[in-house]
KOLLUM-965416 format. One record per atom (N, C-alpha, C): x, y negated, z. Coordinates in steps of 0.001 Angstrom, whole numbers, plus 500000, padded with zeros to 6 digits. Each point is the difference from the previous one (the first is absolute). Last residue first. Example, Ala and Ser with C-alpha at 12.3 -4.5 7.8 and 13.67 -1.06 7.14 Angstrom:
REM residues 2
512850502250507080500820498810500060499230498910500730500290505720499930499110498810500000500900498800500000
***
This chain:
REM residues 299
251948569582102918498770500735499669499332499400498780504121498600502507500082500601498678498767500813499612500732497566504315500421499122498899499796500610498625497765500459504862500398500975498985500367499255498726497356497107502561500327501167500818500279501155499043500858494847498424498969501031500165500482501124500903501549494787500497500362501218499274498873501012500179499336495824501784501058499572499089500558501165499185496447499767503628499668500229498604501061499567499013499803500146505019499670498712499377499615500154498532501485503760502468498746499540500603499538498683499389504200501700498758498926500828499445498639499551500525503835497978501767499817499581498611498880500786499325501237501284504346499352498687500027499739499495498585502481503981500571498587500216500350499224498687499982504646499768499442499354500547498800498517500245500264502595498615503625499922498918499012499296500470498737500919503208503346498940499091500427499823498859498997503565502971499316498722500667499741498834499097500384504264498466501067499814500014498547498666500639499644501324500085504481499614498640499612499773499909498492501614504112501800498604499738500386499516498614499584504653501142499090499006500713499206498556499739500436504363498497501985499256499066499156498806500666499320503279502349502696498987499335500812499181498980499215503742502292498104498870500912500134498857499336500764503265496708497434500109500965501080498753500883500034500336496915496570501430500133500260500232501099501029495855498332496608500399500959501028501522500087500041496165495879498506500846501107499573500375500881501177496890495366497715500357500839501143500787501190499485497532494851498358501071501000499896500031500836501264496319496558497100500404500651501240501105500996499699499091495531496938499645501399500227500503500495501346500521495688497584499171500028501204499650501425500384504456497897497207498750500748499945499288499911501335504203497492496616499368500253501299498705500777499825504609499670497038498545500021499854499372500277501358504860498160497713499420500553501218498487499864499890504084500359496029498870499299500598499560500701501277504771499785497397499094500963500610498894499213500687504122499261495926499037499450500951499120501131500515505385499532497688498605500386499926499148499328501062504982500031498823499169498845499678498524500306499913503954502796501240499418500183498672499094498843499599502314500389504275501024500260498993499444500092498579497281499079503977501232499242500194501007500167498876495619502279500111499811498556500170501326499258499934500049504691499809499254499520498833499833498487500062501820502285503708500978499862498911499344499432498742497163500952503590500917498929500377501036499749498902497010503652499547499313498720499825500931498827500296501612504359500802499844499764498561499356498640499755500312501417504423501338499719499486499947499693498507496027501432502197500347498589500235501403499625499539498548504638499680499441499096498994500332498539500296503338503820501925498633499525500167499559499067498871503613504051501501499919499007498932498548499525499934503189502429504106498810499995499163499997498800499057503345503513503560499789498730499314498775500100499089502132503473502922498655499480500224499760498648499339504207502588499765498947501018499925498582499478500175504441497716497685499333499904501300498792500939499991502782499169496165500480501072500873499407499939501411498976496703496477499627501335499573500433501130500914500431494860499814499330500704501104499729501475499719502415496960496932500232499410501318499478500885501126499491501158495367501429499727500151500331499486501400495468500725498684500721501243500259501489499755500222497203496381498705499726500426501377500805501250500356500024498413495550500813499156500875499853500415501463497287502188496868501395500348499736500924499194500920495504498900500029500224501246500728501433500485499794498496496230497602500251499686501404500250501258500826498832500500495459501290499327500095500365499697501449495745501765499087501029501013499756501396499404500128496283497107500214500134500797501216501086501059499849498850497437496222500665499157500989500248500777501295497513502062496597501404499860499584500781499190501029495379500404500758500670501294500094501483499900499635496852496288499680500550500226501334500781501305500085497375498467496208501403499574499984500679500256501342495270500648499232500861501166499769501480499631499900496751497037503085500077500280498572500955501185499799497235499017504746501195499931499168499692500185498525498131499161505531499538500033498609501194499741499090498937501863505515500733499216499012499368500149498623499603501106505514499057499956498881500600499021498996501680501166504599500456500804498863498942500143498914499750497151503827499593501354500355500281500955498834501827494819501840499816500982498935499556501325500595499074494963502205500918501130499889499643500874498799499198494812502665499649500864498874501055501089499857498285497221504549501120500216499074499563500953498882497478498420504027499549499833498614501130500099498978500669500319504811499084501077499620499559499900498545504845498104501640498571499665500136499130501157499520504937500954502034499361499593498755498547499628500271505299500794502625498539500060500023499445499465498687504655500211500639499627501203500725498491500161500103502758497489495828499538499811501379499577501329500636503768500926498202499351498768500411498962499636498945502324505033501668499921498911499031499275498800500603500705504455502061501209499188500016499994498832499031496432503266501167500913500481498964501277499163499912495060500196502269501217500422500680500960500617498993495584496497500095500782500893499147501299500329500727494575498025501185501438500015500235500663501020499086495224496733500026500598501329499892501508499881500196495418497073501924501028500060498963500511501435499927496861498349503323499548499347498772501071499938498916500309503729503726499136498836500203499578499410498656502983503440498878500211499569501379499242498698500191500943504485496232499216498845500425500258499707501471503639502299496534498906500331500918499282498721500410504191502400496535499069498890500220498869500471500914504452501942497904499533500112501386499107498820500390502674498810495719499865501306500632499452499880501418500218497334494793500122499823501445499604501303500686501580498147494855499492501131500759500290499778501476499261496339496002500978500473500975499371501118500819499376497132495118499345500954500896501084500547500913499330495192496774500747501148500503499078500914500785498421496480497174501392499567500070500877501142500495494893499503497416500871500684500949501419499454499909495954496736498761500524501268499506500993500587501000497677495650500214499262501127500548500437501349499480501878495497499187498900500342499099499175501178500508503930498391502257499040498895499983498811500256499084502341504354501906500564498718499597498904498945499943500159504514503353499604499480498691500676498679499705500501504953503119500174498549499991499680499510498599498877504782503064500106499238498754500202498506500278500991505057502516499487498653500219500271499150498765499444505425501073500728499077499151499389498612500117499994504093503839499258499260498981500947499119499189499386504335504021500920499222499174499198499316498902498526501711505259499944500222498558501106499193499338498536502255505309500512498948499135499865500391498533496485501964503606501445499971499840500414498879499077495415501014501091500625501211500540501510500050499803496506496860498340499886499954501459500812501105500657500908497353495127499498501210500633499931499806501507499713496408495455500743500534501139499344501269500545498682496728496356500775501179499578500766500658501143497312495765499754499109501063499568500724501312499710502220495897501271499119500378501104499091501170499649502911497888496741500671500923500895499072500509501102498184498506495164500409499350501237500541501046500972500418500652494613499053500157501109500512499229501215500758500297494120500447499706501355498885500087501024501785501819494799498787499693500757500409499852501466503050499146495408499823500791501213498692499562500654502681499737494711499174499497501104500017500959501177502785498167494965499414501108500752499159499410501138502671498293495259499002499634501013499370501248500607503116499808496237500593499007500904499064499636501153498855503164496489501368500380500374500674499012500935494685500198500210500900500149498849501414500245500514494346499009501636501233500767500181500809500066498714495490497947500772501157499186500358501329500718500053495403501809498788500031498616499523501286499238500275498853504675501236499428499864498656500137498581499438501534501194504421500653500929499081499495499852498566497992497441503572501371499579499725500645500886498936495696501184501439499956498719499280501405499529499660499593503842502696499581500269498620500005498710499176500796499617504610501140500615499319499668500274498539496565498423502751500971498935499727501239500545499299496696503076501336499418499081499010501015498923499620501127502940503479500093500650498691499416499128498894499703498509504493501406500065499599500151500616498615495724499880502074500422498674499523501437500011499511498140503947502103499588499772498614500500498673499451502666502711503947498764499258499805499750499609498554503618502713502614500254498634499552498747499162499771502401504466502843498719499587499427500109498515499670503980503995500523499475498687500349498668499764499300503158503810499451499387500053501321499510498644500498502325500882495731498919500980500088499216499876501290502489495788497532500301501143500846498799500933500076501008496790495608499487499988501370500548501195500776500375496835494992500616500991500890499385499870501387498675498698494434500053499634501411500613501140500775500474498377494486499581500941501041500102499385501386500178499505493989500147499352501303499412500890501099501520502840496004499113498855500093500264499300501331501697504326498619500341499151498856499156498740499960501627504689503138499292498718500047500500499108498875501794504385500996498559500216499810499194498706500062504916500598500635499668500663498742498506500155499750501962497978504078500363499245498794499486500636498708499848501078504997498808499980499140500265499355498643503258500275503584499683501375499603498779500077499084501441495917502101500828500351498850499673501400499485497997498480504012499434499329498827500754500408498735501747501504504039498747500695499698499323499394498777503796497867501713500378501213499287498754500803499631499375496274502662500365499563498649500451501189499156498907500757504618498837499668499171500358499572498581503317503399502727499261498782500295498972499651498949503027504008500484500798498791499785499234498711500243499151504871502630499831499401498662500705498649499913501837503733503441498999498939499911499862499505498565503324503167501487498703500655499858498891498982499759505888500620499909498801499177499855498753500851499822504708501427500323499246499972501246498683499236499876503343500355496469499219501234500148499195500066501289501378495607497034500422500650501232499162501270500203500468498319494954499486499547501287500624500779501155501539498673494844499944501136500922499607499508501391499077498159494686500504499653501330499834501201500930498373499842495405501345500511500235500586499671501352495582498432498742500844499828498816501458500383500256495664499633502713501354499781500519501014499832498872495018500954499927500559498700499604501356499697500647497639504012502280499414499259498883500667498644499823500722503508503477500983499832498924499457499215498809497344501081503889501186499302500489501012499723498898494725500387498879501127500858500336501175499168500500494691499309499173501147499204500458501094500946500490495763500543496227500662500482501207501203499120500338494798499616497354501450499978499819500649500304501339494901500113497164500746500338501216501487499994499666494838497935498011501354500494499751500654500277501346494676498833497583500925500252501103501343500501499487495017497091498492501145500822499603500958500152501177494711499320500752501192499209499738501116500957499599495497501543500347499796498663500569501183499074499731499655504766498807498982499263499264499767498588500498502287503105503391499836500447498618498832499270499328501395499711504736500301498922499062499814500380498537499270503003503889499303498741500263500110499024498834502317504244499961498543500197499935499214498705500190504803499786500382499515500261498653498496500258499934502517499278504216499569498845499227499453500313498609501601503358503337499163499035500700499394498972499056503090503266498459498777500698500401499038499069500729504294498422498738499127500178498839498696500679500374503319499459503355499462498721499557499005500188498858502322503793501454499061499557501030499347498683499597503445501703497307498775500774499831498945499594501008504282497878500308499294499699498757498682500750499871503735499719503472498591499777500329499139499821498754504782500646499885499485501151500743498529499843500385502520496495497768499585501084499117499414501181500763499522494905501535501075500987500078499523501255499280498118495149498454499917500962501092501268500846500053497027495671497572501397500373500218500027500880501245495902498715496328500423500368501343501503500305499992496313497010496868501222500804499982500418500245501449495396498368496858500645500059501309501177500959499902496737496735496424500803501189500292500547499905501409497171496565498016499747501112499091500739501286500304497638495225502575501229500737499698499684501258499189496775496633501917500329500065498584501270500742499636497179499264504240500637498733499617500427500001498538498126503871502020498950498996499809500568498616499714503068503539500755499138500348498866498946498918499777502796499644503791500732499725498759499140500279498772498322501086504303500043498548499796500693499647498694500007504513501213498620499583499732499950498496499724504059501784501444499727500375498608498598499582499599501249499332504478500794499140499114499705500295498536498032502762503235499377498685500010500765499020499113501753504336500557498726500065499295499345498629499920503953500622502598500229499845498561498705500018499202500009500952504632500079498562499740500209499749498513497549504481500859501238499416500505499950498491499812495700503585500467500777499045499206501254499542500738496178503216501152501404500376499940500867499045499211495353499311500934500102501134499083501458500425499825498891496317502834499022501033500361500027501232499110504561497037500718498622499741499610499079501160500314504764500119500755499441498970500866498534499718499685504464503837499195498620499606499725499521498978501020505172501031498041499106500215501129498612499448499677504212499947497311498819500767499594499086500322501178504046497375500482499498499570498701498713500721499602502768500875503983498861499098500134499395499593498663502947504006502132499870499436498662498760499095499932502727500575504659499378500934499055499820499283498676502041497836503749500068501365500486499318501023499124501107494876500266498623500482500115499938501444500468504082497578499038499388499447501211498597500567500228502483501252496095500667500506501205499374499471501281499033500138494801499100499747501127500578500488501326501612500011495121500077501148500901499162499825501269499299498046494634500671499759501269499895501188500938498067499205495438501083500969500194500731499815501316496320497523497437499534501026500945501070501042500288498426495105497312501203500573500588499603500961501118497463498081495358499844500262501435501228500720500519498170496745495631501063500911500423499930500155501519496653498359495665500231499922501436501010501069500378498830497097495125500086501240500771500204499696501475497480497090495657501167500206500862499923501334500739497821499076495037499699499888501420501254500225500840499529497943494913500445501198500717499764499810501500
***
């Protein structure tokens, strides 16, 4: 059974100022997602699942169905605020989605095979998908998940601070923890984090999570249980978020699981700020000029 690719595209993009998930960057109007899906198809994935906000469903389908019809199976699921609350009464002031782990949970009914999770607005590179496919088909099971790791120096923005999940590994090279560090910015030959945590500076080669995860379907039941616990503690906070690293951390520490760290040489880039867009377009143009992607992915 071929693995699936789950794309998280329901975020509100408050720092970007518009719906960056479907912004065109390629010569034929391709989004960043187009390049991820193209890489996933040639790596061997069999299905792509979009997690989106329901009000954008028709817009998403009109963009992707003509391109992907006959090339890969597609599914669309919605990240409703009331999804998977199981009777819990949320704060009526809440407008923000519940976070990335909740978005994954929303795909529970349409994924029955090992799967990878990525962000819609990040370019991950072909090598990352090849390595994820190999893990999902050969190493993934109910006690063994994985994360694709990138060097921090390759994930910074020239136009403002970013947040990154900093990965620590054990003696076997497996994930020990992911700590969400906030307000990260490059400063000379290191990076600084203005979030009150220690250390205040990080080496440029620090391995970070760009939210490229590989999971077995057992993760859904486990995530649902943790989301129930999360709601009891943070459910009334209007901006609290249930992140994937929280699930991974609990999986390692409380469930005895293992999360492999898969390093990749792939180029990463993404759009956090509107000012990042020209650099993203330039990076894509360069890849096209090198022949790594055809001009017009779906022709």
